[in-house]
C-alpha positions in Angstrom: 45.3 -9.7 71.6 45.0 -12.8 69.5 47.5 -14.6 67.3 46.9 -17.2 64.5 46.6 -20.2 66.8 44.3 -18.5 69.4 42.0 -17.3 66.7 41.6 -20.8 65.3 41.0 -22.1 68.9 38.5 -19.3 69.6 36.5 -20.1 66.5 36.4 -23.8 67.4 35.4 -23.3 71.0 32.9 -20.5 70.5 31.0 -22.2 67.6 32.0 -19.6 65.1 30.6 -20.5 61.7 31.6 -17.4 59.6 34.7 -15.3 59.5 34.5 -11.9 57.8 37.7 -10.8 56.3 37.4 -7.0 56.1 39.3 -4.3 54.2 38.5 -0.9 52.7 38.6 0.5 49.2 40.6 3.7 48.6 37.7 5.8 49.7 37.5 4.1 53.1 34.3 2.1 52.4 34.4 -1.2 54.2 34.3 -4.4 52.2 34.5 -8.0 53.2 34.4 -11.6 52.2 33.1 -14.4 54.5 34.9 -17.7 54.9 34.2 -20.8 56.9 36.4 -21.9 59.9 38.1 -24.7 57.9 39.5 -22.0 55.6 41.2 -20.1 58.4 44.5 -21.9 58.1 44.7 -21.1 54.4 43.8 -17.5 55.0 46.6 -17.0 57.5 49.2 -18.8 55.4 48.3 -18.1 51.8 45.6 -15.4 51.8 42.1 -15.4 50.3 41.8 -14.2 46.7 39.6 -11.3 45.7 38.8 -9.6 42.4 40.7 -6.3 42.4 38.9 -5.0 39.3 35.7 -4.8 41.2 37.1 -2.6 44.0 37.4 1.2 43.8 41.1 2.0 43.4 42.3 -1.6 43.3 42.4 -2.1 39.5 46.0 -2.0 38.4 46.4 -2.8 34.7 45.2 -6.2 33.7 46.0 -7.9 37.0 42.8 -8.9 38.9 44.0 -11.1 41.7 44.8 -9.7 45.2 45.0 -11.6 48.5 43.6 -10.8 51.9 45.7 -11.8 54.9 43.8 -11.4 58.2 45.3 -9.6 61.2 44.5 -11.9 64.2 44.9 -9.0 66.7 41.8 -7.3 65.2 39.5 -10.3 65.9 36.1 -9.2 67.2 32.7 -10.8 67.5 29.8 -9.2 65.5 27.3 -9.1 68.4 24.2 -8.4 66.2 24.6 -11.8 64.4 23.1 -15.0 65.9 24.8 -16.5 69.1 24.4 -19.9 67.6 26.8 -20.1 64.7 28.6 -16.9 65.6 30.1 -14.4 63.1 33.5 -12.7 63.8 35.5 -10.2 61.8 39.2 -9.4 61.2 40.8 -6.6 59.3 43.2 -7.7 56.6 46.4 -6.7 54.9 46.0 -6.6 51.1 48.9 -8.2 49.2 49.9 -9.0 45.7 50.2 -12.6 44.5 54.0 -12.5 45.2 53.3 -11.6 48.8 54.3 -7.9 48.6 52.0 -5.3 50.1 49.5 -3.9 47.6 50.4 -0.2 47.0 46.8 1.0 47.2 46.0 -0.7 50.5 45.4 2.4 52.6 45.9 0.5 55.9 49.5 -0.2 54.7 49.9 3.6 54.0 49.0 4.3 57.7 51.3 1.6 58.9 54.2 3.2 57.0 53.5 6.5 58.7 53.4 4.9 62.1 56.7 3.1 61.3 58.4 6.4 60.4 57.1 8.0 63.6 58.4 5.0 65.7 61.9 5.4 64.1 61.9 8.9 65.4 60.8 7.7 68.8 57.5 9.7 68.5 54.3 8.2 69.8 51.0 9.3 68.3 47.5 8.9 69.7 44.3 9.4 67.8 40.6 9.6 68.5 37.5 10.4 66.5 34.3 12.4 67.2 31.9 11.4 64.4 28.6 13.1 63.9 25.7 11.5 62.1 22.0 12.1 61.4 19.2 9.6 62.1 16.5 9.8 59.4 13.2 8.0 59.2 12.7 5.4 56.5 9.7 4.5 54.2 7.6 1.4 54.7 9.9 -0.3 52.2 13.0 0.7 54.3 14.2 3.3 51.9 15.9 6.3 53.5 14.2 9.7 53.7 15.5 13.2 54.7 12.9 13.4 57.6 14.8 13.7 60.9 14.0 11.2 63.6 13.4 14.1 66.0 13.5 17.9 66.4 15.8 18.0 69.4 18.8 20.3 69.8 22.2 20.2 71.4 22.3 17.9 74.4 18.5 17.8 74.7 17.1 14.8 76.6 14.2 12.4 76.1 11.4 12.6 75.2 12.4 15.5 72.9 15.6 13.5 72.1 14.3 10.3 70.5 17.7 9.1 69.6 18.7 8.3 73.2 17.8 4.6 73.1 19.5 4.2 69.7 22.7 5.8 71.0 22.5 3.5 74.1 22.3 0.5 71.8 25.2 1.7 69.7 27.3 2.2 72.8 26.5 -1.3 74.2 27.3 -2.8 70.9 30.6 -1.0 70.7 31.5 -2.2 74.2 30.9 -5.8 73.1 33.4 -5.2 70.3 36.0 -3.8 72.7 35.5 -0.1 71.6 35.1 1.9 74.8 32.5 4.7 74.4 33.4 7.9 76.4 30.2 9.9 75.9 27.2 10.3 73.7 24.7 13.1 73.2 22.3 14.8 70.8 23.9 17.3 68.5 22.6 20.7 67.2 20.8 19.5 64.2 17.4 17.7 64.2 18.0 14.0 64.5 21.8 14.7 64.7 23.9 12.7 67.2 27.5 12.2 68.3 29.3 9.4 70.1 32.9 9.6 71.3 35.1 6.7 72.2 38.5 6.0 73.7 41.8 7.3 72.3 44.1 4.7 70.7 47.2 4.2 68.5 46.7 5.5 64.9 46.1 2.1 63.3 43.6 0.9 65.9 41.9 4.3 65.8 41.4 4.1 62.1 40.1 0.5 62.4 37.8 1.8 65.2 36.4 4.7 63.0 35.6 2.2 60.2 34.0 -0.2 62.7 32.0 2.7 64.3 30.3 3.7 61.1 29.3 0.1 60.4 27.9 -0.3 63.9 25.9 2.9 63.7 24.4 2.0 60.3 23.5 -1.5 61.5 21.9 -0.4 64.8 20.0 2.4 63.0 18.6 -0.1 60.4 17.6 -2.5 63.2 15.5 0.4 64.6 13.9 1.2 61.3 16.1 4.3 60.7 18.8 5.4 58.3 22.1 6.8 59.6 23.6 9.5 57.4 27.3 10.6 57.6 26.9 13.0 54.7 28.8 16.3 55.2 25.7 18.4 54.7 22.5 16.2 54.5 20.1 19.1 55.3 20.4 22.6 53.8 20.5 25.3 56.5 21.3 22.8 59.3 24.6 21.8 60.9 26.8 19.5 58.8 28.4 16.3 60.0 32.0 16.6 61.1 34.7 13.9 61.6 36.7 15.6 64.3 40.1 14.1 64.6 41.9 14.3 68.0 45.6 13.7 67.9 48.6 14.0 70.3 52.3 13.2 69.9 55.0 12.9 72.4 58.6 11.7 72.8 60.0 10.3 76.0 56.8 11.4 77.7 57.3 15.0 76.6 54.5 16.6 74.5 55.3 17.7 71.0 51.8 18.9 70.3 52.7 22.5 69.6 55.2 21.7 66.8 53.0 18.9 65.5 49.9 21.1 65.3 51.9 23.8 63.6 52.9 21.2 61.0 49.3 20.3 60.3 48.4 23.9 59.9 51.3 24.4 57.5 50.1 21.5 55.2 46.3 21.7 55.7 45.6 23.2 52.3 47.5 20.4 50.6 45.7 17.6 52.5 42.2 19.0 52.4 41.2 17.1 49.2 41.8 13.9 51.2 39.9 15.1 54.3 36.9 16.6 52.4 36.4 14.4 49.4 33.0 15.5 47.9 31.6 18.7 46.5 29.1 18.7 49.3 31.9 18.7 51.9 32.6 22.4 51.1 28.9 23.4 51.8 29.6 22.6 55.4 32.9 24.5 55.9 32.6 28.0 57.3 29.0 27.5 58.5 27.6 26.7 62.0 30.9 26.1 63.9 32.5 24.3 61.0 35.9 26.0 60.4 36.9 28.3 57.5 40.1 30.0 58.6 43.4 28.2 58.9 43.7 28.9 62.6 43.9 27.4 66.0 42.6 28.4 69.4 42.2 27.4 73.0 38.7 26.1 73.7 37.4 27.9 70.5 34.9 25.8 68.5 35.1 28.0 65.3 38.8 27.4 64.6 40.4 24.8 62.4 42.4 23.2 65.2 40.9 23.5 68.7 43.0 22.9 71.8 40.4 21.6 74.3 40.6 22.3 78.0 42.4 19.3 79.3 45.4 18.3 81.4 48.2 15.8 81.3 47.5 12.7 79.1 44.2 14.2 78.0 45.9 17.2 76.3 45.4 17.0 72.6 44.7 18.9 69.4 41.3 18.6 67.6 41.2 19.0 63.8 37.7 20.1 63.0 37.6 20.4 59.2 37.4 16.7 58.1 34.1 14.9 57.4 33.2 11.2 57.0 33.8 11.3 53.2 37.5 10.8 54.2 39.3 7.5 54.4 40.6 7.5 58.0 43.7 5.5 57.1 44.8 8.2 54.6 43.7 11.1 56.8 45.6 9.9 59.9 48.7 9.1 57.8 48.8 12.6 56.3 48.3 14.2 59.7 51.2 12.1 61.1 53.5 13.2 58.2 52.5 16.8 58.6 53.0 16.7 62.4 56.4 15.1 61.9 57.4 17.9 59.5 56.4 20.4 62.2 58.6 18.6 64.8 61.6 18.2 62.4 61.6 21.9 61.5 60.7 23.2 65.0 57.6 25.0 63.8 55.8 27.3 66.1 52.1 28.1 66.2 50.9 31.3 64.5 48.8 33.9 66.2 45.7 32.5 67.9 42.3 33.3 66.4 40.2 35.1 68.9 36.9 33.4 69.9 34.1 33.9 67.4 36.2 36.4 65.4 34.8 36.0 61.9 35.8 39.4 60.6 39.6 38.9 60.9 40.8 38.7 57.3 44.5 38.2 58.2 44.0 34.5 58.4 44.2 32.2 55.3 41.1 30.3 54.4 40.6 26.6 53.6 39.9 25.7 49.9 36.4 26.8 49.0 35.6 23.9 46.7 36.7 20.4 45.9 38.2 21.6 42.6 40.3 24.1 44.4 41.5 21.5 46.9 42.4 19.1 44.1 44.4 21.9 42.3 46.4 22.6 45.4 47.1 18.9 46.1 48.2 18.3 42.5 51.1 20.8 43.0 52.1 19.5 46.4 55.5 17.9 46.8 54.4 16.9 50.3 51.4 14.8 48.9 53.6 13.3 46.2 56.2 12.2 48.7 53.9 10.4 51.0 51.0 9.1 48.9 51.5 6.4 46.2 51.2 7.8 42.7 48.2 5.5 42.0 46.1 6.8 44.9 47.2 10.4 44.2 45.9 10.1 40.7 42.8 8.2 41.7 41.6 10.9 44.1 42.6 13.9 41.9 41.4 12.6 38.5 
């Protein structure tokens, strides 16, 4: 854990020449500006100016100046950059010229949700399981839709050609203090998954953003293209962004009430978990959920309760995909779970394993337009998302 002084000392002693100040737009796409070490003091004290009008969701009237204030605790080395003249990265808070938090900084939205949970004495933990395809590229480096291999679920080399790429990704993540827990080939040709350690919500959202950047970088170094699209290949499994969460108070699990709260509000938040038209081509197909349901160890349900004990007990939301902004997604899950705890909600009837004929369960929105229509009328969404982000997503 670094503070301002130790970051400056680290950059001086480790021959750091470039510091990337990172943030995300409202859709969760990572952006950054690079500064030199002599600018660090100014960055910490006064912020570094950016043009808000050029960032999705940051344009607010005629004002164009916003400022990035780096969070020293998020310092990490970018290990794929040269060792001589190193490059590091810090995530930033986005602020207005008067020093107040910028309303559309989605990292701040998640911070507010975490603060509310802390006031209630409730601790959340989050983790992500993010699927992606590896595609071949042309001689010019342009992406194709030709899978890197034709392997299937948990196949091994030589059929699984992605093994060495996943290994390189895991080793890179370790160098950046993200701890991989497991990696394997997924069901689709060229499809992969890497899981990493649980964390607090803010760190977990930072980690999900970092993870996607690392995967894309390592894939490109190997002459490949990494796709996180929800349904990159017709008739093949889609890419999920499975969100694992748990909540407790005084070491007592509140998962049941929290999960019930997420199920209650899932229709309202779907537009923010599945943000493109193509997202809805994935749902209801090849293990991706359709029914608003939960189940023990059942991989067709919306929220799966994996077989685990003690601190590993969690709920796994399986509908989201990588079009979502993890800061917004995690914040809305926290608010929904807190509502479940506040109102002592209980879980509904469990969906039987592989029961796709049971029409007593509600279904998720079937299109982005339907999801947006539901969100527009949601008092829950209006209470917890800034009006500007609400309108930006639903316009």
